[in-house]
VEXVEX-689822 format. One record per residue (C-alpha): y, z, x; residue number from 1. Coordinates in steps of 0.001 Angstrom, whole numbers. Layout:
% VEXVEX-689822
roro py: Y | pz: Z | px: X | nr: NUM
...
This chain:
% VEXVEX-689822
roro py: -42525 | pz: -20251 | px: -15898 | nr: 1
roro py: -39295 | pz: -20175 | px: -13817 | nr: 2
roro py: -40575 | pz: -21128 | px: -9702 | nr: 3
roro py: -38298 | pz: -19846 | px: -7019 | nr: 4
roro py: -36711 | pz: -22595 | px: -5034 | nr: 5
roro py: -35997 | pz: -22014 | px: -1492 | nr: 6
roro py: -32966 | pz: -21797 | px: -108 | nr: 7
roro py: -31512 | pz: -20900 | px: 3818 | nr: 8
roro py: -30333 | pz: -17652 | px: 3808 | nr: 9
roro py: -26612 | pz: -17182 | px: 2628 | nr: 10
roro py: -24513 | pz: -13992 | px: 3596 | nr: 11
roro py: -21252 | pz: -12921 | px: 2385 | nr: 12
roro py: -18832 | pz: -9421 | px: 1586 | nr: 13
roro py: -19567 | pz: -8732 | px: -1993 | nr: 14
roro py: -16287 | pz: -5569 | px: -2205 | nr: 15
roro py: -12913 | pz: -6409 | px: -1967 | nr: 16
roro py: -11515 | pz: -6306 | px: 1445 | nr: 17
roro py: -9423 | pz: -3488 | px: 2640 | nr: 18
roro py: -9949 | pz: 280 | px: 2376 | nr: 19
roro py: -12292 | pz: 2472 | px: 800 | nr: 20
roro py: -15243 | pz: 4747 | px: 811 | nr: 21
roro py: -17569 | pz: 1416 | px: 1111 | nr: 22
roro py: -18047 | pz: -2133 | px: 1808 | nr: 23
roro py: -21111 | pz: -4176 | px: 824 | nr: 24
roro py: -22931 | pz: -7600 | px: 3028 | nr: 25
roro py: -24693 | pz: -9216 | px: 1086 | nr: 26
roro py: -27923 | pz: -11190 | px: 1891 | nr: 27
roro py: -30081 | pz: -13782 | px: 79 | nr: 28
roro py: -32937 | pz: -15856 | px: 976 | nr: 29
roro py: -36148 | pz: -16527 | px: 3067 | nr: 30
roro py: -35437 | pz: -15079 | px: 6133 | nr: 31
roro py: -32664 | pz: -12507 | px: 4350 | nr: 32
roro py: -35401 | pz: -9309 | px: 5560 | nr: 33
roro py: -36184 | pz: -11195 | px: 9189 | nr: 34
roro py: -32313 | pz: -11750 | px: 9926 | nr: 35
roro py: -31475 | pz: -8255 | px: 8719 | nr: 36
roro py: -34333 | pz: -6380 | px: 11090 | nr: 37
roro py: -32554 | pz: -7928 | px: 13579 | nr: 38
roro py: -29731 | pz: -5865 | px: 13693 | nr: 39
roro py: -30713 | pz: -2757 | px: 12328 | nr: 40
roro py: -31876 | pz: 682 | px: 13788 | nr: 41
roro py: -33797 | pz: 3074 | px: 11629 | nr: 42
roro py: -36902 | pz: 2177 | px: 9558 | nr: 43
roro py: -39011 | pz: -814 | px: 9602 | nr: 44
roro py: -37746 | pz: -2881 | px: 6724 | nr: 45
roro py: -40616 | pz: -5377 | px: 6127 | nr: 46
roro py: -42738 | pz: -2087 | px: 5886 | nr: 47
roro py: -40680 | pz: -638 | px: 3340 | nr: 48
roro py: -41096 | pz: -187 | px: -782 | nr: 49
roro py: -38687 | pz: -2738 | px: -2498 | nr: 50
roro py: -35628 | pz: -1249 | px: -4133 | nr: 51
roro py: -35082 | pz: 1672 | px: -1621 | nr: 52
roro py: -32229 | pz: 2390 | px: 474 | nr: 53
roro py: -32407 | pz: 3272 | px: 3977 | nr: 54
roro py: -30240 | pz: 4956 | px: 6170 | nr: 55
roro py: -29547 | pz: 3308 | px: 9984 | nr: 56
roro py: -27321 | pz: 1327 | px: 12590 | nr: 57
roro py: -25913 | pz: -2298 | px: 12409 | nr: 58
roro py: -26504 | pz: -2712 | px: 15640 | nr: 59
roro py: -25591 | pz: -5811 | px: 18421 | nr: 60
roro py: -29231 | pz: -7183 | px: 19425 | nr: 61
roro py: -27441 | pz: -8651 | px: 22647 | nr: 62
roro py: -25537 | pz: -5760 | px: 23587 | nr: 63
roro py: -27098 | pz: -2993 | px: 22109 | nr: 64
roro py: -23817 | pz: -1926 | px: 20937 | nr: 65
roro py: -23687 | pz: 356 | px: 17288 | nr: 66
roro py: -21375 | pz: -1189 | px: 14805 | nr: 67
roro py: -21884 | pz: 1037 | px: 12209 | nr: 68
roro py: -23381 | pz: 3823 | px: 10513 | nr: 69
roro py: -25347 | pz: 2088 | px: 7027 | nr: 70
roro py: -27671 | pz: 2367 | px: 4061 | nr: 71
roro py: -29766 | pz: -551 | px: 3736 | nr: 72
roro py: -30998 | pz: -1952 | px: 502 | nr: 73
roro py: -34014 | pz: -4026 | px: 441 | nr: 74
roro py: -35153 | pz: -5439 | px: -2427 | nr: 75
roro py: -37753 | pz: -8239 | px: -2267 | nr: 76
roro py: -38485 | pz: -11392 | px: -4358 | nr: 77
roro py: -38703 | pz: -12207 | px: -7337 | nr: 78
roro py: -37290 | pz: -9022 | px: -8973 | nr: 79
roro py: -33679 | pz: -9226 | px: -7572 | nr: 80
roro py: -30260 | pz: -11139 | px: -8640 | nr: 81
roro py: -31517 | pz: -13791 | px: -6882 | nr: 82
roro py: -35129 | pz: -13913 | px: -7702 | nr: 83
roro py: -35164 | pz: -13835 | px: -3368 | nr: 84
roro py: -35545 | pz: -11390 | px: -1407 | nr: 85
roro py: -32214 | pz: -9955 | px: -1503 | nr: 86
roro py: -30582 | pz: -7250 | px: 1438 | nr: 87
roro py: -27337 | pz: -5406 | px: 784 | nr: 88
roro py: -26321 | pz: -3696 | px: 4006 | nr: 89
roro py: -23849 | pz: -561 | px: 2513 | nr: 90
roro py: -21204 | pz: -69 | px: 5391 | nr: 91
roro py: -17712 | pz: 2171 | px: 5793 | nr: 92
roro py: -14957 | pz: -106 | px: 3755 | nr: 93
roro py: -12731 | pz: -1703 | px: 6192 | nr: 94
roro py: -11887 | pz: -4868 | px: 7077 | nr: 95
roro py: -12386 | pz: -4920 | px: 10470 | nr: 96
roro py: -15855 | pz: -3428 | px: 10517 | nr: 97
roro py: -17224 | pz: -6025 | px: 7798 | nr: 98
roro py: -16221 | pz: -8890 | px: 8934 | nr: 99
roro py: -17604 | pz: -7857 | px: 12479 | nr: 100
roro py: -21012 | pz: -7630 | px: 10469 | nr: 101
roro py: -20704 | pz: -10177 | px: 8270 | nr: 102
roro py: -20197 | pz: -12659 | px: 12272 | nr: 103
roro py: -22958 | pz: -10679 | px: 13534 | nr: 104
roro py: -25796 | pz: -11926 | px: 10052 | nr: 105
roro py: -24144 | pz: -15207 | px: 10602 | nr: 106
roro py: -24893 | pz: -15593 | px: 14748 | nr: 107
roro py: -28343 | pz: -14620 | px: 13533 | nr: 108
roro py: -29789 | pz: -17028 | px: 10986 | nr: 109
roro py: -27810 | pz: -16815 | px: 7967 | nr: 110
roro py: -25204 | pz: -19016 | px: 6965 | nr: 111
roro py: -21696 | pz: -18239 | px: 4945 | nr: 112
roro py: -22375 | pz: -18386 | px: 1121 | nr: 113
roro py: -20144 | pz: -20378 | px: -840 | nr: 114
roro py: -18332 | pz: -19365 | px: -3805 | nr: 115
roro py: -20559 | pz: -18190 | px: -6527 | nr: 116
roro py: -23357 | pz: -19498 | px: -4277 | nr: 117
roro py: -25776 | pz: -15853 | px: -5567 | nr: 118
roro py: -25152 | pz: -16963 | px: -9125 | nr: 119
roro py: -25545 | pz: -20263 | px: -8230 | nr: 120
roro py: -28881 | pz: -19026 | px: -7321 | nr: 121
roro py: -29763 | pz: -17157 | px: -10117 | nr: 122
roro py: -29405 | pz: -19798 | px: -12353 | nr: 123
roro py: -31044 | pz: -22537 | px: -10246 | nr: 124
roro py: -34252 | pz: -19865 | px: -10029 | nr: 125
roro py: -34026 | pz: -19608 | px: -13847 | nr: 126
roro py: -32371 | pz: -15515 | px: -13774 | nr: 127
roro py: -29850 | pz: -16871 | px: -15789 | nr: 128
roro py: -28435 | pz: -19598 | px: -17776 | nr: 129
roro py: -25156 | pz: -21062 | px: -17412 | nr: 130
roro py: -23694 | pz: -19004 | px: -20469 | nr: 131
roro py: -24752 | pz: -15638 | px: -18334 | nr: 132
roro py: -23752 | pz: -17127 | px: -15291 | nr: 133
roro py: -20285 | pz: -17401 | px: -16381 | nr: 134
roro py: -20047 | pz: -14018 | px: -18539 | nr: 135
roro py: -20492 | pz: -12454 | px: -14713 | nr: 136
roro py: -17148 | pz: -14094 | px: -13924 | nr: 137
roro py: -15907 | pz: -12826 | px: -17241 | nr: 138
roro py: -17069 | pz: -9448 | px: -16683 | nr: 139
roro py: -15279 | pz: -9463 | px: -13737 | nr: 140
roro py: -12105 | pz: -10933 | px: -14990 | nr: 141
roro py: -11905 | pz: -8665 | px: -18405 | nr: 142
roro py: -8590 | pz: -6618 | px: -18384 | nr: 143
roro py: -9748 | pz: -4744 | px: -21880 | nr: 144
roro py: -12921 | pz: -3280 | px: -23436 | nr: 145
roro py: -12940 | pz: -5618 | px: -26082 | nr: 146
roro py: -12978 | pz: -8518 | px: -23800 | nr: 147
roro py: -15354 | pz: -6538 | px: -21305 | nr: 148
roro py: -17772 | pz: -6293 | px: -24610 | nr: 149
roro py: -17683 | pz: -9981 | px: -25650 | nr: 150
roro py: -18599 | pz: -10830 | px: -21959 | nr: 151
roro py: -21468 | pz: -8929 | px: -21640 | nr: 152
roro py: -23088 | pz: -9352 | px: -25142 | nr: 153
roro py: -23039 | pz: -13291 | px: -23744 | nr: 154
roro py: -25088 | pz: -11701 | px: -20511 | nr: 155
roro py: -27521 | pz: -10712 | px: -22642 | nr: 156
roro py: -27812 | pz: -13941 | px: -23721 | nr: 157
roro py: -27001 | pz: -13941 | px: -27360 | nr: 158
roro py: -25308 | pz: -17232 | px: -26941 | nr: 159
roro py: -28159 | pz: -18797 | px: -25037 | nr: 160
roro py: -30174 | pz: -18211 | px: -27675 | nr: 161
roro py: -28075 | pz: -19088 | px: -30762 | nr: 162
roro py: -27564 | pz: -22292 | px: -28928 | nr: 163
roro py: -31278 | pz: -22690 | px: -27378 | nr: 164
roro py: -32644 | pz: -22050 | px: -31348 | nr: 165
roro py: -30392 | pz: -24289 | px: -32470 | nr: 166
roro py: -31759 | pz: -26851 | px: -29750 | nr: 167
roro py: -35057 | pz: -26892 | px: -30898 | nr: 168
roro py: -34371 | pz: -27246 | px: -34671 | nr: 169
roro py: -32644 | pz: -30766 | px: -33671 | nr: 170
roro py: -36003 | pz: -31270 | px: -32010 | nr: 171
roro py: -38041 | pz: -30681 | px: -34511 | nr: 172
roro py: -36181 | pz: -32730 | px: -37002 | nr: 173
roro py: -35867 | pz: -35340 | px: -34461 | nr: 174
roro py: -39728 | pz: -35191 | px: -34361 | nr: 175
roro py: -40368 | pz: -35423 | px: -38166 | nr: 176
roro py: -38115 | pz: -38109 | px: -38680 | nr: 177
roro py: -39754 | pz: -40012 | px: -36237 | nr: 178
roro py: -43068 | pz: -39304 | px: -37840 | nr: 179
roro py: -41770 | pz: -40087 | px: -40548 | nr: 180
roro py: -40707 | pz: -43486 | px: -39803 | nr: 181
roro py: -43648 | pz: -44268 | px: -37354 | nr: 182
roro py: -46654 | pz: -43081 | px: -39948 | nr: 183
roro py: -45373 | pz: -43674 | px: -43565 | nr: 184
roro py: -47495 | pz: -42140 | px: -46517 | nr: 185
roro py: -45321 | pz: -42548 | px: -49451 | nr: 186
roro py: -43549 | pz: -45960 | px: -50554 | nr: 187
roro py: -40100 | pz: -43401 | px: -50281 | nr: 188
roro py: -40272 | pz: -42242 | px: -47246 | nr: 189
roro py: -36629 | pz: -43621 | px: -46223 | nr: 190
roro py: -35448 | pz: -41715 | px: -48821 | nr: 191
roro py: -36921 | pz: -38645 | px: -47517 | nr: 192
roro py: -36095 | pz: -39190 | px: -44361 | nr: 193
roro py: -32737 | pz: -39984 | px: -45287 | nr: 194
roro py: -32632 | pz: -36571 | px: -47466 | nr: 195
roro py: -33867 | pz: -34175 | px: -44409 | nr: 196
roro py: -31361 | pz: -36201 | px: -41985 | nr: 197
roro py: -28168 | pz: -35342 | px: -44544 | nr: 198
roro py: -29786 | pz: -31585 | px: -45193 | nr: 199
roro py: -30250 | pz: -30560 | px: -41601 | nr: 200
roro py: -27012 | pz: -32005 | px: -40194 | nr: 201
roro py: -24978 | pz: -29890 | px: -42872 | nr: 202
roro py: -26859 | pz: -26536 | px: -42260 | nr: 203
roro py: -26126 | pz: -27065 | px: -37796 | nr: 204
roro py: -22880 | pz: -28348 | px: -38879 | nr: 205
roro py: -22312 | pz: -25514 | px: -40660 | nr: 206
roro py: -23721 | pz: -22830 | px: -37931 | nr: 207
roro py: -21709 | pz: -24756 | px: -34417 | nr: 208
roro py: -18379 | pz: -24817 | px: -37338 | nr: 209
roro py: -18896 | pz: -20640 | px: -37797 | nr: 210
roro py: -18920 | pz: -20323 | px: -33990 | nr: 211
roro py: -16037 | pz: -22297 | px: -33288 | nr: 212
roro py: -14396 | pz: -19942 | px: -36284 | nr: 213
roro py: -14532 | pz: -17183 | px: -33534 | nr: 214
roro py: -13219 | pz: -18809 | px: -30866 | nr: 215
roro py: -10070 | pz: -18223 | px: -31691 | nr: 216
roro py: -10255 | pz: -14063 | px: -31299 | nr: 217
roro py: -13390 | pz: -15072 | px: -28075 | nr: 218
roro py: -10095 | pz: -16929 | px: -26533 | nr: 219
roro py: -7510 | pz: -14406 | px: -27124 | nr: 220
roro py: -9678 | pz: -11562 | px: -25839 | nr: 221
roro py: -10934 | pz: -13182 | px: -22615 | nr: 222
roro py: -7446 | pz: -14964 | px: -21601 | nr: 223
roro py: -5021 | pz: -12599 | px: -23177 | nr: 224
roro py: -2110 | pz: -13186 | px: -25829 | nr: 225
roro py: 992 | pz: -15326 | px: -23433 | nr: 226
roro py: 3515 | pz: -12980 | px: -25513 | nr: 227
roro py: 7254 | pz: -14436 | px: -24382 | nr: 228
roro py: 9931 | pz: -11620 | px: -25429 | nr: 229
roro py: 13243 | pz: -13038 | px: -26246 | nr: 230
roro py: 16625 | pz: -12561 | px: -27296 | nr: 231
roro py: 20500 | pz: -13225 | px: -26243 | nr: 232
roro py: 21513 | pz: -10484 | px: -23340 | nr: 233
roro py: 21385 | pz: -7212 | px: -23583 | nr: 234
roro py: 19424 | pz: -6409 | px: -26675 | nr: 235
roro py: 16747 | pz: -4389 | px: -24750 | nr: 236
roro py: 13984 | pz: -7395 | px: -24153 | nr: 237
roro py: 13055 | pz: -5377 | px: -20292 | nr: 238
roro py: 13702 | pz: -2088 | px: -22162 | nr: 239
roro py: 10800 | pz: -3074 | px: -24455 | nr: 240
roro py: 8432 | pz: -4277 | px: -21867 | nr: 241
roro py: 9218 | pz: -1291 | px: -19799 | nr: 242
roro py: 8268 | pz: 521 | px: -23205 | nr: 243
roro py: 5064 | pz: -1449 | px: -23618 | nr: 244
roro py: 3663 | pz: -446 | px: -20092 | nr: 245
roro py: 4737 | pz: 2603 | px: -19943 | nr: 246
roro py: 6702 | pz: 1826 | px: -16557 | nr: 247
roro py: 10007 | pz: 353 | px: -15293 | nr: 248
roro py: 8984 | pz: -2332 | px: -13855 | nr: 249
roro py: 11921 | pz: -4544 | px: -14994 | nr: 250
roro py: 15886 | pz: -3556 | px: -13887 | nr: 251
roro py: 17329 | pz: -2295 | px: -17141 | nr: 252
roro py: 21490 | pz: -1809 | px: -17155 | nr: 253
roro py: 24211 | pz: -2564 | px: -19655 | nr: 254
roro py: 25497 | pz: -5882 | px: -17250 | nr: 255
roro py: 24940 | pz: -9107 | px: -19165 | nr: 256
roro py: 22038 | pz: -11454 | px: -17697 | nr: 257
roro py: 20567 | pz: -8713 | px: -15054 | nr: 258
roro py: 17528 | pz: -10000 | px: -15884 | nr: 259
roro py: 17683 | pz: -14077 | px: -14243 | nr: 260
roro py: 13975 | pz: -14983 | px: -14185 | nr: 261
roro py: 10977 | pz: -14927 | px: -15909 | nr: 262
roro py: 8969 | pz: -11413 | px: -15400 | nr: 263
roro py: 4909 | pz: -11286 | px: -16258 | nr: 264
roro py: 2550 | pz: -8763 | px: -16696 | nr: 265
roro py: -758 | pz: -7780 | px: -18444 | nr: 266
roro py: -940 | pz: -4459 | px: -21240 | nr: 267
roro py: -3432 | pz: -3375 | px: -23534 | nr: 268
roro py: -2849 | pz: -3481 | px: -27343 | nr: 269
roro py: -5474 | pz: -1862 | px: -28971 | nr: 270
roro py: -7921 | pz: -3950 | px: -26618 | nr: 271
roro py: -6090 | pz: -6981 | px: -26527 | nr: 272
roro py: -4518 | pz: -8397 | px: -23367 | nr: 273
roro py: -931 | pz: -9449 | px: -23948 | nr: 274
roro py: 518 | pz: -11213 | px: -21115 | nr: 275
roro py: 3959 | pz: -9793 | px: -21730 | nr: 276
roro py: 6738 | pz: -12252 | px: -20202 | nr: 277
roro py: 10066 | pz: -10521 | px: -20328 | nr: 278
roro py: 12975 | pz: -13593 | px: -19790 | nr: 279
roro py: 16236 | pz: -13913 | px: -19231 | nr: 280
roro py: 18815 | pz: -13568 | px: -22038 | nr: 281
roro py: 19819 | pz: -16688 | px: -23625 | nr: 282
roro py: 22818 | pz: -17765 | px: -23808 | nr: 283
roro py: 25727 | pz: -20545 | px: -22512 | nr: 284
roro py: 26301 | pz: -19466 | px: -18796 | nr: 285
roro py: 27701 | pz: -21182 | px: -15696 | nr: 286
roro py: 26065 | pz: -19209 | px: -12917 | nr: 287
roro py: 23547 | pz: -20957 | px: -11919 | nr: 288
roro py: 20822 | pz: -18783 | px: -10780 | nr: 289
roro py: 21074 | pz: -17624 | px: -14587 | nr: 290
roro py: 21157 | pz: -21305 | px: -16262 | nr: 291
roro py: 17749 | pz: -21505 | px: -15024 | nr: 292
roro py: 16716 | pz: -18481 | px: -15346 | nr: 293
roro py: 17324 | pz: -19810 | px: -19154 | nr: 294
roro py: 15835 | pz: -22635 | px: -18898 | nr: 295
roro py: 12980 | pz: -21007 | px: -17948 | nr: 296
roro py: 13026 | pz: -18402 | px: -20867 | nr: 297
roro py: 12824 | pz: -21601 | px: -23268 | nr: 298
roro py: 9613 | pz: -23289 | px: -21691 | nr: 299
roro py: 8359 | pz: -18868 | px: -21958 | nr: 300
roro py: 8921 | pz: -19359 | px: -25718 | nr: 301
roro py: 7897 | pz: -22541 | px: -26064 | nr: 302
roro py: 4806 | pz: -21896 | px: -24577 | nr: 303
roro py: 3785 | pz: -18976 | px: -25885 | nr: 304
roro py: 1404 | pz: -17719 | px: -28117 | nr: 305
roro py: 3309 | pz: -14974 | px: -29681 | nr: 306
roro py: 7282 | pz: -14304 | px: -29782 | nr: 307
roro py: 8462 | pz: -11427 | px: -30113 | nr: 308
roro py: 12627 | pz: -11420 | px: -30586 | nr: 309
roro py: 14679 | pz: -9024 | px: -30722 | nr: 310
roro py: 17580 | pz: -8749 | px: -32046 | nr: 311
roro py: 20689 | pz: -5979 | px: -32046 | nr: 312
roro py: 21622 | pz: -3904 | px: -34851 | nr: 313
roro py: 24303 | pz: -2801 | px: -34025 | nr: 314
roro py: 26284 | pz: -5651 | px: -33803 | nr: 315
roro py: 26355 | pz: -8989 | px: -36000 | nr: 316
roro py: 24680 | pz: -11899 | px: -35429 | nr: 317
roro py: 25672 | pz: -13772 | px: -33442 | nr: 318
roro py: 25605 | pz: -17907 | px: -32291 | nr: 319
roro py: 22840 | pz: -16979 | px: -30077 | nr: 320
roro py: 21376 | pz: -15008 | px: -31986 | nr: 321
roro py: 20729 | pz: -17659 | px: -35101 | nr: 322
roro py: 20413 | pz: -20130 | px: -32571 | nr: 323
roro py: 17089 | pz: -17991 | px: -31582 | nr: 324
roro py: 15787 | pz: -17509 | px: -35371 | nr: 325
roro py: 15887 | pz: -21664 | px: -35752 | nr: 326
roro py: 14286 | pz: -22002 | px: -31931 | nr: 327
roro py: 11121 | pz: -19805 | px: -32544 | nr: 328
roro py: 10834 | pz: -20257 | px: -36608 | nr: 329
roro py: 7739 | pz: -22295 | px: -35832 | nr: 330
roro py: 6103 | pz: -19780 | px: -33639 | nr: 331
roro py: 3899 | pz: -16844 | px: -34192 | nr: 332
roro py: 7094 | pz: -14432 | px: -34502 | nr: 333
roro py: 7742 | pz: -11123 | px: -35088 | nr: 334
roro py: 11071 | pz: -10110 | px: -35652 | nr: 335
roro py: 12491 | pz: -6495 | px: -34137 | nr: 336
roro py: 15263 | pz: -5040 | px: -34764 | nr: 337
roro py: 16565 | pz: -2991 | px: -31966 | nr: 338
roro py: 19200 | pz: 131 | px: -31157 | nr: 339
roro py: 18420 | pz: 1266 | px: -35047 | nr: 340
roro py: 19312 | pz: 5009 | px: -33706 | nr: 341
roro py: 23537 | pz: 3374 | px: -33278 | nr: 342
roro py: 25067 | pz: 2590 | px: -36524 | nr: 343
roro py: 23084 | pz: -651 | px: -38008 | nr: 344
roro py: 25747 | pz: -3539 | px: -38848 | nr: 345
roro py: 23419 | pz: -6740 | px: -38582 | nr: 346
roro py: 23498 | pz: -8760 | px: -41621 | nr: 347
roro py: 19966 | pz: -8129 | px: -42283 | nr: 348
roro py: 20408 | pz: -10332 | px: -45513 | nr: 349
roro py: 20054 | pz: -13431 | px: -43551 | nr: 350
roro py: 17145 | pz: -12566 | px: -41952 | nr: 351
roro py: 13416 | pz: -12918 | px: -42450 | nr: 352
roro py: 11561 | pz: -10077 | px: -44718 | nr: 353
roro py: 9611 | pz: -9959 | px: -42152 | nr: 354
roro py: 11283 | pz: -7821 | px: -39511 | nr: 355
roro py: 10617 | pz: -4295 | px: -37856 | nr: 356
roro py: 13672 | pz: -1919 | px: -37042 | nr: 357
roro py: 12636 | pz: -115 | px: -33855 | nr: 358
roro py: 14538 | pz: 2265 | px: -31496 | nr: 359
roro py: 13315 | pz: 1727 | px: -27839 | nr: 360
roro py: 15225 | pz: 4047 | px: -26437 | nr: 361
roro py: 13825 | pz: 6753 | px: -29360 | nr: 362
roro py: 10679 | pz: 5386 | px: -29198 | nr: 363
roro py: 10785 | pz: 4536 | px: -32538 | nr: 364
roro py: 8161 | pz: 2238 | px: -34738 | nr: 365
roro py: 7235 | pz: 918 | px: -31576 | nr: 366
roro py: 3358 | pz: 906 | px: -32799 | nr: 367
roro py: 4032 | pz: -1063 | px: -35980 | nr: 368
roro py: 4330 | pz: -3372 | px: -33146 | nr: 369
roro py: 829 | pz: -2933 | px: -32371 | nr: 370
roro py: -464 | pz: -3233 | px: -36129 | nr: 371
roro py: 1938 | pz: -6623 | px: -36672 | nr: 372
roro py: -184 | pz: -8164 | px: -33819 | nr: 373
roro py: -3097 | pz: -7384 | px: -34998 | nr: 374
roro py: -2042 | pz: -8462 | px: -38833 | nr: 375
roro py: -1123 | pz: -11354 | px: -36909 | nr: 376
roro py: -4033 | pz: -12684 | px: -35284 | nr: 377
roro py: -6720 | pz: -10709 | px: -36746 | nr: 378
roro py: -6315 | pz: -11081 | px: -40347 | nr: 379
roro py: -6432 | pz: -6366 | px: -40109 | nr: 380
roro py: -9754 | pz: -6899 | px: -40092 | nr: 381
roro py: -12175 | pz: -5511 | px: -37383 | nr: 382
roro py: -11601 | pz: -7479 | px: -34253 | nr: 383
roro py: -15450 | pz: -7291 | px: -32820 | nr: 384
roro py: -18228 | pz: -6849 | px: -34819 | nr: 385
roro py: -20922 | pz: -5372 | px: -32631 | nr: 386
roro py: -23744 | pz: -8109 | px: -33587 | nr: 387
roro py: -21030 | pz: -10979 | px: -33472 | nr: 388
roro py: -22119 | pz: -13737 | px: -31007 | nr: 389
roro py: -18154 | pz: -15019 | px: -29649 | nr: 390
roro py: -16988 | pz: -18099 | px: -28239 | nr: 391
roro py: -14454 | pz: -17615 | px: -25723 | nr: 392
roro py: -14525 | pz: -19852 | px: -22527 | nr: 393
roro py: -12981 | pz: -23186 | px: -23280 | nr: 394
roro py: -15611 | pz: -25414 | px: -21742 | nr: 395
roro py: -18072 | pz: -23816 | px: -24545 | nr: 396
roro py: -15560 | pz: -24365 | px: -27376 | nr: 397
roro py: -14874 | pz: -28407 | px: -25720 | nr: 398
roro py: -18800 | pz: -28732 | px: -25859 | nr: 399
roro py: -19241 | pz: -27406 | px: -29751 | nr: 400
roro py: -15972 | pz: -29661 | px: -30967 | nr: 401
roro py: -18039 | pz: -32430 | px: -29395 | nr: 402
roro py: -21039 | pz: -31746 | px: -30843 | nr: 403
roro py: -19407 | pz: -31807 | px: -33994 | nr: 404
roro py: -18303 | pz: -35085 | px: -33590 | nr: 405
roro py: -21507 | pz: -35927 | px: -32798 | nr: 406
roro py: -22564 | pz: -34651 | px: -36083 | nr: 407
roro py: -20012 | pz: -35929 | px: -38428 | nr: 408
roro py: -20599 | pz: -39488 | px: -36628 | nr: 409
roro py: -24537 | pz: -38559 | px: -38298 | nr: 410
roro py: -22980 | pz: -37968 | px: -41774 | nr: 411
roro py: -20591 | pz: -41314 | px: -41594 | nr: 412
roro py: -23807 | pz: -43218 | px: -40844 | nr: 413
roro py: -25536 | pz: -41846 | px: -43886 | nr: 414
roro py: -22643 | pz: -42719 | px: -45979 | nr: 415
roro py: -22787 | pz: -46168 | px: -45161 | nr: 416
roro py: -26221 | pz: -46451 | px: -45168 | nr: 417
roro py: -27418 | pz: -46799 | px: -41895 | nr: 418
roro py: -30848 | pz: -47227 | px: -40376 | nr: 419
roro py: -32543 | pz: -43718 | px: -39667 | nr: 420
roro py: -33574 | pz: -44879 | px: -36034 | nr: 421
roro py: -29897 | pz: -45313 | px: -35598 | nr: 422
roro py: -28486 | pz: -42224 | px: -36270 | nr: 423
roro py: -31223 | pz: -40935 | px: -34650 | nr: 424
roro py: -28873 | pz: -41463 | px: -31596 | nr: 425
roro py: -26055 | pz: -39448 | px: -32600 | nr: 426
roro py: -28457 | pz: -36215 | px: -33160 | nr: 427
roro py: -29869 | pz: -36853 | px: -30251 | nr: 428
roro py: -26401 | pz: -37346 | px: -28243 | nr: 429
roro py: -25916 | pz: -33423 | px: -30314 | nr: 430
roro py: -28715 | pz: -31889 | px: -28512 | nr: 431
roro py: -27953 | pz: -32999 | px: -25410 | nr: 432
roro py: -24049 | pz: -31513 | px: -25556 | nr: 433
roro py: -25811 | pz: -28774 | px: -26906 | nr: 434
roro py: -27909 | pz: -28249 | px: -23544 | nr: 435
roro py: -24471 | pz: -28253 | px: -21610 | nr: 436
roro py: -23476 | pz: -25409 | px: -22950 | nr: 437
roro py: -26651 | pz: -23674 | px: -21667 | nr: 438
roro py: -27345 | pz: -25813 | px: -18248 | nr: 439
roro py: -30335 | pz: -27288 | px: -19937 | nr: 440
roro py: -29208 | pz: -30694 | px: -19326 | nr: 441
roro py: -26247 | pz: -30349 | px: -17489 | nr: 442
roro py: -25410 | pz: -32544 | px: -14815 | nr: 443
roro py: -25124 | pz: -31476 | px: -10876 | nr: 444
roro py: -21598 | pz: -31356 | px: -10270 | nr: 445
roro py: -20699 | pz: -29525 | px: -13050 | nr: 446
roro py: -22650 | pz: -27243 | px: -11763 | nr: 447
roro py: -21221 | pz: -27146 | px: -8597 | nr: 448
roro py: -17722 | pz: -27414 | px: -9962 | nr: 449
roro py: -18889 | pz: -24302 | px: -12022 | nr: 450
roro py: -19930 | pz: -22118 | px: -9643 | nr: 451
roro py: -16472 | pz: -23099 | px: -7377 | nr: 452
roro py: -14699 | pz: -21395 | px: -9170 | nr: 453
roro py: -16942 | pz: -18204 | px: -8986 | nr: 454
roro py: -15200 | pz: -14804 | px: -6123 | nr: 455
roro py: -16757 | pz: -15738 | px: -2768 | nr: 456
roro py: -19558 | pz: -13172 | px: -2253 | nr: 457
roro py: -20890 | pz: -13000 | px: -5973 | nr: 458
């Protein structure tokens, strides 16, 4: 049973600063109710039922000046997000009024919350585990519905349950090995113990490897595909960017070298966020500014998860085209033959077979780009199965890889005939590493660092 720890009372603005219908200032802690009552004119908040919303005004108790007309939500421990008393003051959205109320609460005994401190308290009080806490930020940052679905499933505790069950199985195995060693009943106990370790280690290894296989999809859905649109000047890169975005974001002219820097925008392609990078046309140039843009374009190409190489179908291949074909050959690449609405003179026999003829001007075959992206990264399969647990967090992926390394050490030790009691060390290390994912074995400095990356007020 989790016991709520007692902390001081914190406060922060939980909605984005700016004009809006509503702004929310949140309090959490032992004295949340007392502090709110000091600045609230309306019902006695100490006598109202939990999880009720109450009309009144926020006033400065020193001057009796009304700051705003508000609705105050009272939520009493332990049935709250932090498992502490939580007060939310719903005020009119605006920078001045929300800041005034925040400062008033601080003057009356609250402390300004650190980034992510509300969620950190939820974790420390046993309300959520570390994977669920991280899923909260993933939901906030999700750029598509599929990315949000992955985060929501993690918030439900599916990853925690999988990791926790595996840790329990490892613990049971360690206990059984210990019993076999300490209380041998048969002459062949060492052989039996070795066989048990082999079977269980293989079982754990298969489970973690299957989980790691989801990392590619999960990370793409969480962070998006960095997609570089490359090509020589005036082949239609910026027009393609505008078409995919459904808006005129990049300047389009017939003048070569119009795009001189890298333009980045996100677009949703069948539930996958693509970070589209429109690059400067790659060519030899004496223009200093354009030359810098060309160098940045080459870097974007090398760093990209996906390359959209645009060629002009109405012109013969140039030296620059051939250089780009060579430069991008080892990338995840889709070759696009643009301007198919004009007479085609490009030498197709010199090009790979996997190309797509398109006309950005006529909006022809743009949908084929989306289909090819799906084939390239998701093997033409349904991207998210409803019952699947996905790895999408870089920290989780790294820890699973470390856990697999420890399991490999157990297997290598078994093959070399090492004593079972020595191999227990590596199996125990696997158990500890998996505990860092859920927070059951995470060091304090890791916890602090993780929550410092959260937004203020969450």
